[in-house]
N, C-alpha and C positions, 0 to 999 in steps of 0.2 A: 853627677848630673844624671836628670830621668831622662828616658829615652820617650817622644813624642812622636804618637802613631794614631792617622787617623784614619777614616774610609769613609766609602759611602757604595750602596747599590747602584752595579748597571745592569742591564738587559743578559741575562742568566749569569752573571757573576758577581764581583767584587771588587773593588778598586781599593788599596792600600797605600799610604802616604807618610812619608817621615822626614826629616828636616833636608834632604838634599837629590829624594827621587820616588817614584811610586812605581807602584806594578798593579798591573792591571789583569786577572784571569777571567776566562769567558769560557762557558762551556758550548760549542760548536755544534751544530744540531746533528752531525754528527753521534756524539757522546763524549769526543776528545777536549778534554781542556787544552785552552791556549794561553800563555802567559806573554804578556809583554812590561819590560821595564824600562822605564827611562830616566834620568837625571832631570831635575829640576833645579831650578837657581833662582833663589826668593827676591825678588821685586825689591825688598827692604835690604838685602846683603847689597844693591848693587847702589843704591843710594841712601846716603842718610837721613833727608829728610822724612823717608817713610819709616825710620825706626822710633820716631814723637810717638807718641800713645793713639789720637784721632786719627794720622795717616798712616800707622801699623796697622791699624782694623778695616781702614777701607781697602788699602794693596792685598791683606790677607782675604780678604771676601773674595774682591774680583780674580786673586790667583785661585782660589776654590771655584768661583766660577767656572774658570777657562779651563783648567784641570778636568772638571766634573763633566762641561761639556766635550773636549775633547775625548775623553775615557769612554762616555755613553754613544757617543757618534760610534766611537772604535768597536764597541759588543755590538750596535745594531748593524753594523756593516756583515756582519755575520748571518743574520736574520731577513736582509731587502730582497734577496732573491727567493725566499721560503713566502714572503708579504706577496709579489708580483703575482707567483703561482697561483697562492688561494684568489685574490682579485679575479685573477684571469678563469678561474673554474665559475666564481660565480657570474662572471659575463656569459661564460657558454650557458650558463643552467637559464639565466633569465633570456638570452637568445634560443634557446628549445622550450620554452615555456613562450614567450610573446611573439618568436618570429618576426616578421619584419617591423612589426608595431613598436622594436626597443628602439630602431634605429630612429 
């Protein structure tokens, strides 16, 4: 039996998935790598209707979207604070340049 593994890029990292679990590794702003492994049960395994060709494709597509968004949000959570600081620096610079006109 062949092993099926797939993956996708996330912010500063990668997500890899096989039949029953997936792992996300993200490089944090301090340079260390954070890895998270979670179990996942396919929707097609729970419901026999989704083992038919067309329905199986729809179920796989939706599962890929859900897991992809979940892992992308997880990786983005490490960089939210950094982005907020950048925006505040920009606002501070505009405040210095424009003074009261910025309000």
